[in-house]
N, C-alpha and C positions, 0 to 999 in steps of 0.2 A: 317587519319589515321599515320600520325608520332606526331599529337598533343595531340591524343589519349597517346599514348604510352608513350609520355613523363611525361601528368599527370598522371599515374600507375605510374611509375617509382618514380616523383616528389612525391607524398602519399607514397610506400615504405623509400624512406630516411625520409622521415618525421617521419611515425610510426615508424624506427627504432634507430633515433634519441630520441624520444621521449620514446620507452623501454628502453632505455640506464639512459636517465633525470630520469622515476622513477624510474628502478631499485637503483641507487644513493638513490634518495630520499625512498626512503625504510630502507633501510640498517640505513638512517639517521633520520626518525624517529622512529625507533624500542624503544619503551622508554618500560621501565617495572612497573612502576606503574602509568602512562597514558595510559591505553589501551585507552580507548577512544578516546583521541587525538590522540593515533598513525590511527587512523582507519579514524579520517575524515579527517583530511587530506594526507593520501592515497589516501579520497577516494573523495577532492577536485580536487588533482592534478590530479589525474586520471579524472574528467569531465573536466576541463580544458587543459585539453592537446585529448580527446578525440571525444569532440562535436565538426561535422562539420558542415556546413552552404553553405548558395549557394555563390558562389563569386562576384556571382551579380545579378544586378535586373532581371534578367532575367529569373533566374530560371536555368543554363543549366549546372553546372558542382558546383560541396562541393569547400571547403579549412575548414583546422580548424576554427570554428566561434570568437576564439582569436586575432587570426591574422584579419578576415573577419572586425571582430569591431574596430581593431587598425589601419584597412586604411583605414575604412568607416569614421573613426575619421580625420585624416589625410587628404585625401582627398576630403570629401562632406563637412564636421563638423560636431558638437555634435548631433546634432538631429539627425545626419543617423545611428547612430552609436544605436540604438536598434532594428535596424533588425536585429542583431548577437548577442545585450546581452542577450533582452526576451531570447531565447533556450537557450544562457549557462546558463542564470543564473536560467533555471529550472531544468536544466545538473546538477547545483552542488547543487539546495537543495533534488533533488531525489535522487543524490550521499550521500548526507546524512543523509535523513532519511535511503539509504539502510546502508549505516555504522552505523546508530545509533540498526536498530533492530538485524544489524552480531550482535554487541559486547552482547546484555540481551541474545541475544543464546548462546553465547560463555562463560557468564558472568555464564546461568540458569548451564550447562556442569561441 
């Protein structure tokens, strides 16, 4: 029970730190002339921060996919990074598609 409570506390801390970083990143990428670049950079940052993946091969708990990929690279080796890199890449591609669609919808208005 204590381990599960710690798990959720760590996730809350991570999401709070990610929210602070994303808020600062939002203001840094508020370009007036390159609006699509703003949307694109923000969507990639959100996808990188918010994409979870299984922390271990048994699939019991989640961790941020970027951290899982990095730790797999350090501990297991380069061939193990695809376990978390594929979902992360799909998340980034989906975010880019959504940002592009959002840009064109906003441009029409």
